[in-house]
PDB file of N, CA, C and O in Angstrom:
ATOM      1  N   UNK A   1      -4.612 -21.164   4.498  1.00  0.00           N
ATOM      2  CA  UNK A   1      -4.447 -21.009   3.064  1.00  0.00           C
ATOM      3  C   UNK A   1      -3.192 -20.191   2.802  1.00  0.00           C
ATOM      4  O   UNK A   1      -3.002 -19.130   3.396  1.00  0.00           O
ATOM      5  N   UNK A   2      -2.347 -20.677   1.927  1.00  0.00           N
ATOM      6  CA  UNK A   2      -1.109 -19.989   1.586  1.00  0.00           C
ATOM      7  C   UNK A   2      -1.330 -19.096   0.364  1.00  0.00           C
ATOM      8  O   UNK A   2      -1.873 -19.538  -0.649  1.00  0.00           O
ATOM      9  N   UNK A   3      -0.909 -17.851   0.469  1.00  0.00           N
ATOM     10  CA  UNK A   3      -1.074 -16.911  -0.638  1.00  0.00           C
ATOM     11  C   UNK A   3       0.070 -17.046  -1.632  1.00  0.00           C
ATOM     12  O   UNK A   3       1.197 -17.367  -1.256  1.00  0.00           O
ATOM     13  N   UNK A   4      -0.226 -16.798  -2.899  1.00  0.00           N
ATOM     14  CA  UNK A   4       0.829 -16.769  -3.904  1.00  0.00           C
ATOM     15  C   UNK A   4       1.694 -15.532  -3.649  1.00  0.00           C
ATOM     16  O   UNK A   4       1.312 -14.646  -2.884  1.00  0.00           O
ATOM     17  N   UNK A   5       2.835 -15.481  -4.282  1.00  0.00           N
ATOM     18  CA  UNK A   5       3.719 -14.331  -4.122  1.00  0.00           C
ATOM     19  C   UNK A   5       3.017 -13.045  -4.570  1.00  0.00           C
ATOM     20  O   UNK A   5       3.141 -12.009  -3.917  1.00  0.00           O
ATOM     21  N   UNK A   6       2.280 -13.112  -5.683  1.00  0.00           N
ATOM     22  CA  UNK A   6       1.554 -11.935  -6.166  1.00  0.00           C
ATOM     23  C   UNK A   6       0.488 -11.496  -5.172  1.00  0.00           C
ATOM     24  O   UNK A   6       0.359 -10.305  -4.885  1.00  0.00           O
ATOM     25  N   UNK A   7      -0.269 -12.439  -4.648  1.00  0.00           N
ATOM     26  CA  UNK A   7      -1.315 -12.089  -3.695  1.00  0.00           C
ATOM     27  C   UNK A   7      -0.732 -11.568  -2.382  1.00  0.00           C
ATOM     28  O   UNK A   7      -1.314 -10.684  -1.754  1.00  0.00           O
ATOM     29  N   UNK A   8       0.403 -12.105  -1.969  1.00  0.00           N
ATOM     30  CA  UNK A   8       1.064 -11.595  -0.761  1.00  0.00           C
ATOM     31  C   UNK A   8       1.520 -10.153  -0.997  1.00  0.00           C
ATOM     32  O   UNK A   8       1.426  -9.310  -0.105  1.00  0.00           O
ATOM     33  N   UNK A   9       2.010  -9.881  -2.196  1.00  0.00           N
ATOM     34  CA  UNK A   9       2.394  -8.513  -2.536  1.00  0.00           C
ATOM     35  C   UNK A   9       1.198  -7.575  -2.508  1.00  0.00           C
ATOM     36  O   UNK A   9       1.298  -6.453  -2.011  1.00  0.00           O
ATOM     37  N   UNK A  10       0.068  -8.029  -3.040  1.00  0.00           N
ATOM     38  CA  UNK A  10      -1.157  -7.218  -3.004  1.00  0.00           C
ATOM     39  C   UNK A  10      -1.590  -6.971  -1.558  1.00  0.00           C
ATOM     40  O   UNK A  10      -2.003  -5.867  -1.204  1.00  0.00           O
ATOM     41  N   UNK A  11      -1.494  -7.994  -0.742  1.00  0.00           N
ATOM     42  CA  UNK A  11      -1.871  -7.852   0.667  1.00  0.00           C
ATOM     43  C   UNK A  11      -0.978  -6.826   1.357  1.00  0.00           C
ATOM     44  O   UNK A  11      -1.460  -6.013   2.146  1.00  0.00           O
ATOM     45  N   UNK A  12       0.319  -6.859   1.063  1.00  0.00           N
ATOM     46  CA  UNK A  12       1.236  -5.891   1.676  1.00  0.00           C
ATOM     47  C   UNK A  12       0.966  -4.485   1.150  1.00  0.00           C
ATOM     48  O   UNK A  12       1.075  -3.515   1.900  1.00  0.00           O
ATOM     49  N   UNK A  13       0.614  -4.364  -0.128  1.00  0.00           N
ATOM     50  CA  UNK A  13       0.219  -3.054  -0.662  1.00  0.00           C
ATOM     51  C   UNK A  13      -0.956  -2.494   0.126  1.00  0.00           C
ATOM     52  O   UNK A  13      -0.997  -1.302   0.432  1.00  0.00           O
ATOM     53  N   UNK A  14      -1.904  -3.353   0.451  1.00  0.00           N
ATOM     54  CA  UNK A  14      -3.059  -2.894   1.211  1.00  0.00           C
ATOM     55  C   UNK A  14      -2.650  -2.503   2.629  1.00  0.00           C
ATOM     56  O   UNK A  14      -3.162  -1.523   3.170  1.00  0.00           O
ATOM     57  N   UNK A  15      -1.742  -3.250   3.230  1.00  0.00           N
ATOM     58  CA  UNK A  15      -1.250  -2.890   4.563  1.00  0.00           C
ATOM     59  C   UNK A  15      -0.566  -1.523   4.523  1.00  0.00           C
ATOM     60  O   UNK A  15      -0.739  -0.716   5.436  1.00  0.00           O
ATOM     61  N   UNK A  16       0.206  -1.262   3.472  1.00  0.00           N
ATOM     62  CA  UNK A  16       0.838   0.052   3.329  1.00  0.00           C
ATOM     63  C   UNK A  16      -0.207   1.145   3.161  1.00  0.00           C
ATOM     64  O   UNK A  16      -0.093   2.216   3.757  1.00  0.00           O
ATOM     65  N   UNK A  17      -1.213   0.878   2.359  1.00  0.00           N
ATOM     66  CA  UNK A  17      -2.280   1.859   2.148  1.00  0.00           C
ATOM     67  C   UNK A  17      -2.994   2.157   3.465  1.00  0.00           C
ATOM     68  O   UNK A  17      -3.295   3.312   3.766  1.00  0.00           O
ATOM     69  N   UNK A  18      -3.263   1.114   4.245  1.00  0.00           N
ATOM     70  CA  UNK A  18      -3.928   1.314   5.536  1.00  0.00           C
ATOM     71  C   UNK A  18      -3.060   2.155   6.469  1.00  0.00           C
ATOM     72  O   UNK A  18      -3.563   3.050   7.147  1.00  0.00           O
ATOM     73  N   UNK A  19      -1.769   1.873   6.505  1.00  0.00           N
ATOM     74  CA  UNK A  19      -0.868   2.639   7.371  1.00  0.00           C
ATOM     75  C   UNK A  19      -0.799   4.096   6.930  1.00  0.00           C
ATOM     76  O   UNK A  19      -0.839   5.003   7.762  1.00  0.00           O
ATOM     77  N   UNK A  20      -0.695   4.320   5.623  1.00  0.00           N
ATOM     78  CA  UNK A  20      -0.709   5.699   5.121  1.00  0.00           C
ATOM     79  C   UNK A  20      -2.003   6.389   5.503  1.00  0.00           C
ATOM     80  O   UNK A  20      -1.996   7.531   5.960  1.00  0.00           O
ATOM     81  N   UNK A  21      -3.103   5.699   5.316  1.00  0.00           N
ATOM     82  CA  UNK A  21      -4.411   6.256   5.615  1.00  0.00           C
ATOM     83  C   UNK A  21      -4.540   6.619   7.094  1.00  0.00           C
ATOM     84  O   UNK A  21      -5.108   7.657   7.434  1.00  0.00           O
ATOM     85  N   UNK A  22      -4.021   5.775   7.959  1.00  0.00           N
ATOM     86  CA  UNK A  22      -4.115   6.016   9.400  1.00  0.00           C
ATOM     87  C   UNK A  22      -3.163   7.090   9.892  1.00  0.00           C
ATOM     88  O   UNK A  22      -3.511   7.854  10.792  1.00  0.00           O
ATOM     89  N   UNK A  23      -1.971   7.165   9.321  1.00  0.00           N
ATOM     90  CA  UNK A  23      -0.955   8.072   9.841  1.00  0.00           C
ATOM     91  C   UNK A  23      -0.964   9.456   9.201  1.00  0.00           C
ATOM     92  O   UNK A  23      -0.406  10.389   9.779  1.00  0.00           O
ATOM     93  N   UNK A  24      -1.570   9.623   8.038  1.00  0.00           N
ATOM     94  CA  UNK A  24      -1.530  10.950   7.416  1.00  0.00           C
ATOM     95  C   UNK A  24      -2.627  11.895   7.894  1.00  0.00           C
ATOM     96  O   UNK A  24      -2.222  13.024   8.172  1.00  0.00           O
ATOM     97  N   UNK A  25      -3.817  11.690   8.035  1.00  0.00           N
ATOM     98  CA  UNK A  25      -4.711  10.691   7.467  1.00  0.00           C
ATOM     99  C   UNK A  25      -5.072  11.023   6.021  1.00  0.00           C
ATOM    100  O   UNK A  25      -5.099  12.188   5.624  1.00  0.00           O
ATOM    101  N   UNK A  26      -5.342  10.003   5.263  1.00  0.00           N
ATOM    102  CA  UNK A  26      -5.713  10.137   3.857  1.00  0.00           C
ATOM    103  C   UNK A  26      -6.629   8.977   3.508  1.00  0.00           C
ATOM    104  O   UNK A  26      -6.368   7.844   3.914  1.00  0.00           O
ATOM    105  N   UNK A  27      -7.688   9.234   2.771  1.00  0.00           N
ATOM    106  CA  UNK A  27      -8.593   8.136   2.419  1.00  0.00           C
ATOM    107  C   UNK A  27      -8.001   7.223   1.337  1.00  0.00           C
ATOM    108  O   UNK A  27      -7.245   7.671   0.474  1.00  0.00           O
ATOM    109  N   UNK A  28      -8.354   5.959   1.402  1.00  0.00           N
ATOM    110  CA  UNK A  28      -7.976   5.006   0.355  1.00  0.00           C
ATOM    111  C   UNK A  28      -9.066   5.062  -0.715  1.00  0.00           C
ATOM    112  O   UNK A  28     -10.247   4.879  -0.421  1.00  0.00           O
ATOM    113  N   UNK A  29      -8.658   5.315  -1.956  1.00  0.00           N
ATOM    114  CA  UNK A  29      -9.605   5.352  -3.069  1.00  0.00           C
ATOM    115  C   UNK A  29     -10.069   3.922  -3.323  1.00  0.00           C
ATOM    116  O   UNK A  29      -9.257   3.020  -3.529  1.00  0.00           O
ATOM    117  N   UNK A  30     -11.373   3.730  -3.306  1.00  0.00           N
ATOM    118  CA  UNK A  30     -11.912   2.393  -3.545  1.00  0.00           C
ATOM    119  C   UNK A  30     -12.046   2.166  -5.046  1.00  0.00           C
ATOM    120  O   UNK A  30     -12.794   2.863  -5.732  1.00  0.00           O
ATOM    121  N   UNK A  31     -11.310   1.184  -5.537  1.00  0.00           N
ATOM    122  CA  UNK A  31     -11.378   0.782  -6.939  1.00  0.00           C
ATOM    123  C   UNK A  31     -11.098  -0.720  -7.006  1.00  0.00           C
ATOM    124  O   UNK A  31     -10.896  -1.366  -5.977  1.00  0.00           O
ATOM    125  N   UNK A  32     -11.088  -1.260  -8.198  1.00  0.00           N
ATOM    126  CA  UNK A  32     -10.896  -2.702  -8.354  1.00  0.00           C
ATOM    127  C   UNK A  32      -9.578  -3.171  -7.737  1.00  0.00           C
ATOM    128  O   UNK A  32      -9.537  -4.219  -7.092  1.00  0.00           O
ATOM    129  N   UNK A  33      -8.505  -2.406  -7.928  1.00  0.00           N
ATOM    130  CA  UNK A  33      -7.197  -2.802  -7.391  1.00  0.00           C
ATOM    131  C   UNK A  33      -7.195  -2.787  -5.864  1.00  0.00           C
ATOM    132  O   UNK A  33      -6.663  -3.702  -5.236  1.00  0.00           O
ATOM    133  N   UNK A  34      -7.788  -1.753  -5.264  1.00  0.00           N
ATOM    134  CA  UNK A  34      -7.785  -1.695  -3.797  1.00  0.00           C
ATOM    135  C   UNK A  34      -8.676  -2.788  -3.211  1.00  0.00           C
ATOM    136  O   UNK A  34      -8.362  -3.349  -2.161  1.00  0.00           O
ATOM    137  N   UNK A  35      -9.770  -3.087  -3.876  1.00  0.00           N
ATOM    138  CA  UNK A  35     -10.645  -4.162  -3.387  1.00  0.00           C
ATOM    139  C   UNK A  35      -9.960  -5.523  -3.477  1.00  0.00           C
ATOM    140  O   UNK A  35     -10.106  -6.351  -2.578  1.00  0.00           O
ATOM    141  N   UNK A  36      -9.211  -5.758  -4.559  1.00  0.00           N
ATOM    142  CA  UNK A  36      -8.467  -7.016  -4.711  1.00  0.00           C
ATOM    143  C   UNK A  36      -7.378  -7.111  -3.637  1.00  0.00           C
ATOM    144  O   UNK A  36      -7.186  -8.165  -3.032  1.00  0.00           O
ATOM    145  N   UNK A  37      -6.671  -6.003  -3.407  1.00  0.00           N
ATOM    146  CA  UNK A  37      -5.623  -5.997  -2.387  1.00  0.00           C
ATOM    147  C   UNK A  37      -6.221  -6.227  -1.000  1.00  0.00           C
ATOM    148  O   UNK A  37      -5.654  -6.955  -0.186  1.00  0.00           O
ATOM    149  N   UNK A  38      -7.359  -5.607  -0.739  1.00  0.00           N
ATOM    150  CA  UNK A  38      -8.031  -5.790   0.544  1.00  0.00           C
ATOM    151  C   UNK A  38      -8.455  -7.248   0.727  1.00  0.00           C
ATOM    152  O   UNK A  38      -8.332  -7.800   1.820  1.00  0.00           O
ATOM    153  N   UNK A  39      -8.950  -7.865  -0.336  1.00  0.00           N
ATOM    154  CA  UNK A  39      -9.351  -9.270  -0.269  1.00  0.00           C
ATOM    155  C   UNK A  39      -8.144 -10.167   0.011  1.00  0.00           C
ATOM    156  O   UNK A  39      -8.240 -11.108   0.799  1.00  0.00           O
ATOM    157  N   UNK A  40      -7.024  -9.882  -0.625  1.00  0.00           N
ATOM    158  CA  UNK A  40      -5.801 -10.661  -0.377  1.00  0.00           C
ATOM    159  C   UNK A  40      -5.352 -10.501   1.072  1.00  0.00           C
ATOM    160  O   UNK A  40      -4.953 -11.471   1.715  1.00  0.00           O
ATOM    161  N   UNK A  41      -5.419  -9.268   1.583  1.00  0.00           N
ATOM    162  CA  UNK A  41      -5.044  -9.015   2.967  1.00  0.00           C
ATOM    163  C   UNK A  41      -5.958  -9.799   3.909  1.00  0.00           C
ATOM    164  O   UNK A  41      -5.498 -10.366   4.900  1.00  0.00           O
ATOM    165  N   UNK A  42      -7.231  -9.826   3.599  1.00  0.00           N
ATOM    166  CA  UNK A  42      -8.216 -10.483   4.462  1.00  0.00           C
ATOM    167  C   UNK A  42      -8.007 -11.994   4.550  1.00  0.00           C
ATOM    168  O   UNK A  42      -8.301 -12.598   5.582  1.00  0.00           O
ATOM    169  N   UNK A  43      -7.502 -12.609   3.477  1.00  0.00           N
ATOM    170  CA  UNK A  43      -7.338 -14.064   3.518  1.00  0.00           C
ATOM    171  C   UNK A  43      -5.958 -14.494   4.011  1.00  0.00           C
ATOM    172  O   UNK A  43      -5.700 -15.686   4.173  1.00  0.00           O
ATOM    173  N   UNK A  44      -5.071 -13.527   4.248  1.00  0.00           N
ATOM    174  CA  UNK A  44      -3.770 -13.863   4.841  1.00  0.00           C
ATOM    175  C   UNK A  44      -4.007 -14.322   6.281  1.00  0.00           C
ATOM    176  O   UNK A  44      -5.010 -13.967   6.899  1.00  0.00           O
ATOM    177  N   UNK A  45      -3.096 -15.095   6.790  1.00  0.00           N
ATOM    178  CA  UNK A  45      -3.240 -15.555   8.172  1.00  0.00           C
ATOM    179  C   UNK A  45      -3.130 -14.373   9.132  1.00  0.00           C
ATOM    180  O   UNK A  45      -2.604 -13.318   8.777  1.00  0.00           O
ATOM    181  N   UNK A  46      -3.623 -14.561  10.329  1.00  0.00           N
ATOM    182  CA  UNK A  46      -3.571 -13.496  11.329  1.00  0.00           C
ATOM    183  C   UNK A  46      -2.126 -13.072  11.589  1.00  0.00           C
ATOM    184  O   UNK A  46      -1.850 -11.881  11.731  1.00  0.00           O
ATOM    185  N   UNK A  47      -1.207 -14.028  11.652  1.00  0.00           N
ATOM    186  CA  UNK A  47       0.206 -13.723  11.872  1.00  0.00           C
ATOM    187  C   UNK A  47       0.773 -12.919  10.709  1.00  0.00           C
ATOM    188  O   UNK A  47       1.489 -11.940  10.918  1.00  0.00           O
ATOM    189  N   UNK A  48       0.452 -13.333   9.477  1.00  0.00           N
ATOM    190  CA  UNK A  48       0.926 -12.590   8.304  1.00  0.00           C
ATOM    191  C   UNK A  48       0.368 -11.170   8.294  1.00  0.00           C
ATOM    192  O   UNK A  48       1.099 -10.223   8.003  1.00  0.00           O
ATOM    193  N   UNK A  49      -0.914 -11.013   8.607  1.00  0.00           N
ATOM    194  CA  UNK A  49      -1.522  -9.677   8.640  1.00  0.00           C
ATOM    195  C   UNK A  49      -0.845  -8.800   9.685  1.00  0.00           C
ATOM    196  O   UNK A  49      -0.560  -7.630   9.429  1.00  0.00           O
ATOM    197  N   UNK A  50      -0.587  -9.362  10.858  1.00  0.00           N
ATOM    198  CA  UNK A  50       0.066  -8.582  11.920  1.00  0.00           C
ATOM    199  C   UNK A  50       1.477  -8.187  11.501  1.00  0.00           C
ATOM    200  O   UNK A  50       1.892  -7.053  11.738  1.00  0.00           O
ATOM    201  N   UNK A  51       2.221  -9.102  10.881  1.00  0.00           N
ATOM    202  CA  UNK A  51       3.571  -8.784  10.412  1.00  0.00           C
ATOM    203  C   UNK A  51       3.539  -7.689   9.347  1.00  0.00           C
ATOM    204  O   UNK A  51       4.381  -6.791   9.347  1.00  0.00           O
ATOM    205  N   UNK A  52       2.565  -7.768   8.443  1.00  0.00           N
ATOM    206  CA  UNK A  52       2.439  -6.743   7.403  1.00  0.00           C
ATOM    207  C   UNK A  52       2.073  -5.380   8.000  1.00  0.00           C
ATOM    208  O   UNK A  52       2.584  -4.347   7.567  1.00  0.00           O
ATOM    209  N   UNK A  53       1.187  -5.389   8.993  1.00  0.00           N
ATOM    210  CA  UNK A  53       0.804  -4.129   9.646  1.00  0.00           C
ATOM    211  C   UNK A  53       2.014  -3.488  10.329  1.00  0.00           C
ATOM    212  O   UNK A  53       2.233  -2.282  10.218  1.00  0.00           O
ATOM    213  N   UNK A  54       2.787  -4.298  11.028  1.00  0.00           N
ATOM    214  CA  UNK A  54       3.963  -3.786  11.735  1.00  0.00           C
ATOM    215  C   UNK A  54       4.990  -3.230  10.751  1.00  0.00           C
ATOM    216  O   UNK A  54       5.491  -2.120  10.933  1.00  0.00           O
ATOM    217  N   UNK A  55       5.300  -3.998   9.712  1.00  0.00           N
ATOM    218  CA  UNK A  55       6.292  -3.564   8.722  1.00  0.00           C
ATOM    219  C   UNK A  55       5.822  -2.325   7.961  1.00  0.00           C
ATOM    220  O   UNK A  55       6.608  -1.411   7.711  1.00  0.00           O
ATOM    221  N   UNK A  56       4.552  -2.298   7.599  1.00  0.00           N
ATOM    222  CA  UNK A  56       4.055  -1.158   6.826  1.00  0.00           C
ATOM    223  C   UNK A  56       4.012   0.104   7.679  1.00  0.00           C
ATOM    224  O   UNK A  56       4.293   1.192   7.176  1.00  0.00           O
ATOM    225  N   UNK A  57       3.669  -0.017   8.942  1.00  0.00           N
ATOM    226  CA  UNK A  57       3.659   1.154   9.825  1.00  0.00           C
ATOM    227  C   UNK A  57       5.067   1.726   9.954  1.00  0.00           C
ATOM    228  O   UNK A  57       5.247   2.943   9.894  1.00  0.00           O
ATOM    229  N   UNK A  58       6.056   0.871  10.128  1.00  0.00           N
ATOM    230  CA  UNK A  58       7.450   1.331  10.220  1.00  0.00           C
ATOM    231  C   UNK A  58       7.890   2.019   8.930  1.00  0.00           C
ATOM    232  O   UNK A  58       8.546   3.060   8.968  1.00  0.00           O
ATOM    233  N   UNK A  59       7.526   1.434   7.789  1.00  0.00           N
ATOM    234  CA  UNK A  59       7.896   2.022   6.498  1.00  0.00           C
ATOM    235  C   UNK A  59       7.246   3.389   6.314  1.00  0.00           C
ATOM    236  O   UNK A  59       7.899   4.329   5.861  1.00  0.00           O
ATOM    237  N   UNK A  60       5.981   3.503   6.658  1.00  0.00           N
ATOM    238  CA  UNK A  60       5.265   4.773   6.494  1.00  0.00           C
ATOM    239  C   UNK A  60       5.809   5.821   7.458  1.00  0.00           C
ATOM    240  O   UNK A  60       5.943   6.986   7.085  1.00  0.00           O
ATOM    241  N   UNK A  61       6.123   5.432   8.682  1.00  0.00           N
ATOM    242  CA  UNK A  61       6.696   6.397   9.633  1.00  0.00           C
ATOM    243  C   UNK A  61       8.038   6.908   9.114  1.00  0.00           C
ATOM    244  O   UNK A  61       8.347   8.090   9.262  1.00  0.00           O
ATOM    245  N   UNK A  62       8.835   6.033   8.508  1.00  0.00           N
ATOM    246  CA  UNK A  62      10.111   6.447   7.909  1.00  0.00           C
ATOM    247  C   UNK A  62       9.859   7.451   6.780  1.00  0.00           C
ATOM    248  O   UNK A  62      10.515   8.490   6.710  1.00  0.00           O
ATOM    249  N   UNK A  63       8.912   7.135   5.905  1.00  0.00           N
ATOM    250  CA  UNK A  63       8.622   8.033   4.784  1.00  0.00           C
ATOM    251  C   UNK A  63       8.138   9.396   5.268  1.00  0.00           C
ATOM    252  O   UNK A  63       8.572  10.427   4.754  1.00  0.00           O
ATOM    253  N   UNK A  64       7.252   9.406   6.243  1.00  0.00           N
ATOM    254  CA  UNK A  64       6.731  10.667   6.761  1.00  0.00           C
ATOM    255  C   UNK A  64       7.854  11.485   7.402  1.00  0.00           C
ATOM    256  O   UNK A  64       7.897  12.706   7.248  1.00  0.00           O
ATOM    257  N   UNK A  65       8.753  10.824   8.113  1.00  0.00           N
ATOM    258  CA  UNK A  65       9.868  11.514   8.766  1.00  0.00           C
ATOM    259  C   UNK A  65      10.854  12.105   7.763  1.00  0.00           C
ATOM    260  O   UNK A  65      11.516  13.099   8.060  1.00  0.00           O
ATOM    261  N   UNK A  66      10.958  11.503   6.578  1.00  0.00           N
ATOM    262  CA  UNK A  66      11.957  11.926   5.601  1.00  0.00           C
ATOM    263  C   UNK A  66      11.398  12.665   4.395  1.00  0.00           C
ATOM    264  O   UNK A  66      12.169  13.119   3.550  1.00  0.00           O
ATOM    265  N   UNK A  67      10.098  12.797   4.289  1.00  0.00           N
ATOM    266  CA  UNK A  67       9.503  13.518   3.160  1.00  0.00           C
ATOM    267  C   UNK A  67       8.408  14.432   3.690  1.00  0.00           C
ATOM    268  O   UNK A  67       7.271  14.009   3.897  1.00  0.00           O
ATOM    269  N   UNK A  68       8.764  15.671   3.902  1.00  0.00           N
ATOM    270  CA  UNK A  68       7.857  16.638   4.506  1.00  0.00           C
ATOM    271  C   UNK A  68       6.599  16.843   3.662  1.00  0.00           C
ATOM    272  O   UNK A  68       5.561  17.243   4.188  1.00  0.00           O
ATOM    273  N   UNK A  69       6.681  16.575   2.369  1.00  0.00           N
ATOM    274  CA  UNK A  69       5.515  16.754   1.499  1.00  0.00           C
ATOM    275  C   UNK A  69       4.336  15.885   1.915  1.00  0.00           C
ATOM    276  O   UNK A  69       3.184  16.243   1.673  1.00  0.00           O
ATOM    277  N   UNK A  70       4.616  14.762   2.529  1.00  0.00           N
ATOM    278  CA  UNK A  70       3.531  13.854   2.931  1.00  0.00           C
ATOM    279  C   UNK A  70       2.659  14.445   4.033  1.00  0.00           C
ATOM    280  O   UNK A  70       1.461  14.166   4.092  1.00  0.00           O
ATOM    281  N   UNK A  71       3.238  15.244   4.889  1.00  0.00           N
ATOM    282  CA  UNK A  71       2.449  15.794   5.989  1.00  0.00           C
ATOM    283  C   UNK A  71       2.008  17.231   5.753  1.00  0.00           C
ATOM    284  O   UNK A  71       1.305  17.802   6.586  1.00  0.00           O
ATOM    285  N   UNK A  72       2.408  17.823   4.634  1.00  0.00           N
ATOM    286  CA  UNK A  72       2.069  19.210   4.361  1.00  0.00           C
ATOM    287  C   UNK A  72       0.842  19.396   3.486  1.00  0.00           C
ATOM    288  O   UNK A  72       0.337  20.512   3.367  1.00  0.00           O
ATOM    289  N   UNK A  73       0.366  18.356   2.888  1.00  0.00           N
ATOM    290  CA  UNK A  73      -0.772  18.527   1.991  1.00  0.00           C
ATOM    291  C   UNK A  73      -1.763  17.393   2.179  1.00  0.00           C
ATOM    292  O   UNK A  73      -1.425  16.318   2.674  1.00  0.00           O
ATOM    293  N   UNK A  74      -2.990  17.662   1.771  1.00  0.00           N
ATOM    294  CA  UNK A  74      -3.981  16.598   1.834  1.00  0.00           C
ATOM    295  C   UNK A  74      -3.847  15.743   0.574  1.00  0.00           C
ATOM    296  O   UNK A  74      -3.514  16.244  -0.500  1.00  0.00           O
ATOM    297  N   UNK A  75      -4.105  14.475   0.722  1.00  0.00           N
ATOM    298  CA  UNK A  75      -3.968  13.567  -0.414  1.00  0.00           C
ATOM    299  C   UNK A  75      -4.901  12.377  -0.214  1.00  0.00           C
ATOM    300  O   UNK A  75      -5.561  12.243   0.816  1.00  0.00           O
ATOM    301  N   UNK A  76      -4.934  11.538  -1.210  1.00  0.00           N
ATOM    302  CA  UNK A  76      -5.655  10.279  -1.112  1.00  0.00           C
ATOM    303  C   UNK A  76      -4.717   9.174  -1.594  1.00  0.00           C
ATOM    304  O   UNK A  76      -3.703   9.442  -2.239  1.00  0.00           O
ATOM    305  N   UNK A  77      -5.065   7.951  -1.278  1.00  0.00           N
ATOM    306  CA  UNK A  77      -4.218   6.806  -1.605  1.00  0.00           C
ATOM    307  C   UNK A  77      -4.921   5.974  -2.655  1.00  0.00           C
ATOM    308  O   UNK A  77      -6.063   5.553  -2.471  1.00  0.00           O
ATOM    309  N   UNK A  78      -4.229   5.740  -3.762  1.00  0.00           N
ATOM    310  CA  UNK A  78      -4.793   4.966  -4.857  1.00  0.00           C
ATOM    311  C   UNK A  78      -3.799   3.888  -5.263  1.00  0.00           C
ATOM    312  O   UNK A  78      -2.651   4.190  -5.587  1.00  0.00           O
ATOM    313  N   UNK A  79      -4.232   2.641  -5.247  1.00  0.00           N
ATOM    314  CA  UNK A  79      -3.370   1.553  -5.701  1.00  0.00           C
ATOM    315  C   UNK A  79      -3.441   1.494  -7.217  1.00  0.00           C
ATOM    316  O   UNK A  79      -4.519   1.581  -7.805  1.00  0.00           O
ATOM    317  N   UNK A  80      -2.281   1.346  -7.842  1.00  0.00           N
ATOM    318  CA  UNK A  80      -2.204   1.360  -9.302  1.00  0.00           C
ATOM    319  C   UNK A  80      -1.603   0.068  -9.821  1.00  0.00           C
ATOM    320  O   UNK A  80      -0.997  -0.701  -9.076  1.00  0.00           O
ATOM    321  N   UNK A  81      -1.782  -0.153 -11.103  1.00  0.00           N
ATOM    322  CA  UNK A  81      -1.216  -1.346 -11.736  1.00  0.00           C
ATOM    323  C   UNK A  81       0.301  -1.200 -11.834  1.00  0.00           C
ATOM    324  O   UNK A  81       0.833  -0.094 -11.738  1.00  0.00           O
ATOM    325  N   UNK A  82       0.983  -2.311 -12.022  1.00  0.00           N
ATOM    326  CA  UNK A  82       2.434  -2.285 -12.186  1.00  0.00           C
ATOM    327  C   UNK A  82       2.833  -1.447 -13.397  1.00  0.00           C
ATOM    328  O   UNK A  82       3.861  -0.770 -13.370  1.00  0.00           O
ATOM    329  N   UNK A  83       2.031  -1.488 -14.457  1.00  0.00           N
ATOM    330  CA  UNK A  83       2.339  -0.746 -15.679  1.00  0.00           C
ATOM    331  C   UNK A  83       2.368   0.758 -15.429  1.00  0.00           C
ATOM    332  O   UNK A  83       3.094   1.480 -16.111  1.00  0.00           O
ATOM    333  N   UNK A  84       1.591   1.239 -14.463  1.00  0.00           N
ATOM    334  CA  UNK A  84       1.557   2.667 -14.155  1.00  0.00           C
ATOM    335  C   UNK A  84       2.906   3.146 -13.632  1.00  0.00           C
ATOM    336  O   UNK A  84       3.236   4.324 -13.769  1.00  0.00           O
ATOM    337  N   UNK A  85       3.687   2.254 -13.037  1.00  0.00           N
ATOM    338  CA  UNK A  85       4.963   2.640 -12.469  1.00  0.00           C
ATOM    339  C   UNK A  85       6.143   2.504 -13.407  1.00  0.00           C
ATOM    340  O   UNK A  85       7.276   2.791 -13.019  1.00  0.00           O
ATOM    341  N   UNK A  86       5.900   2.071 -14.634  1.00  0.00           N
ATOM    342  CA  UNK A  86       6.978   1.911 -15.601  1.00  0.00           C
ATOM    343  C   UNK A  86       7.178   3.230 -16.339  1.00  0.00           C
ATOM    344  O   UNK A  86       6.249   3.731 -16.973  1.00  0.00           O
ATOM    345  N   UNK A  87       8.396   3.804 -16.263  1.00  0.00           N
ATOM    346  CA  UNK A  87       8.622   5.067 -16.963  1.00  0.00           C
ATOM    347  C   UNK A  87       8.574   4.873 -18.476  1.00  0.00           C
ATOM    348  O   UNK A  87       8.907   3.802 -18.982  1.00  0.00           O
ATOM    349  N   UNK A  88       8.161   5.907 -19.187  1.00  0.00           N
ATOM    350  CA  UNK A  88       8.121   5.783 -20.647  1.00  0.00           C
ATOM    351  C   UNK A  88       9.527   5.627 -21.217  1.00  0.00           C
ATOM    352  O   UNK A  88      10.502   6.145 -20.671  1.00  0.00           O
ATOM    353  N   UNK A  89       9.602   4.920 -22.300  1.00  0.00           N
ATOM    354  CA  UNK A  89      10.891   4.737 -22.973  1.00  0.00           C
ATOM    355  C   UNK A  89      11.319   6.051 -23.610  1.00  0.00           C
ATOM    356  O   UNK A  89      10.511   6.718 -24.256  1.00  0.00           O
ATOM    357  N   UNK A  90      12.585   6.431 -23.435  1.00  0.00           N
ATOM    358  CA  UNK A  90      13.038   7.675 -24.063  1.00  0.00           C
ATOM    359  C   UNK A  90      13.015   7.557 -25.590  1.00  0.00           C
ATOM    360  O   UNK A  90      13.337   6.511 -26.153  1.00  0.00           O
ATOM    361  N   UNK A  91      12.633   8.637 -26.230  1.00  0.00           N
ATOM    362  CA  UNK A  91      12.634   8.596 -27.693  1.00  0.00           C
ATOM    363  C   UNK A  91      14.034   8.918 -28.199  1.00  0.00           C
ATOM    364  O   UNK A  91      14.779   9.693 -27.600  1.00  0.00           O
ATOM    365  N   UNK A  92      14.356   8.299 -29.312  1.00  0.00           N
ATOM    366  CA  UNK A  92      15.710   8.505 -29.849  1.00  0.00           C
ATOM    367  C   UNK A  92      15.706   9.529 -30.926  1.00  0.00           C
ATOM    368  O   UNK A  92      16.756   9.832 -31.493  1.00  0.00           O
TER     369      UNK A  92
END
């Protein structure tokens, strides 16, 4: 089964969350978004899942090496909607 671009993105988000969770360690907050991402990851092919795991582990290791805040405090991982990442419009 071929995933849509959106579902592939969700699957990769879950791979990143898993890598963060394993390397920090930090728990993944279970919510509707994380469950959807986990489901997308689960239906990806074995090759796609392995590629996502490899890429996400490398990305997380880079982040940990370059941002000391990640290893200095306890945290949890929460997947958010795209709208959560949009900065507010400046007021004029």
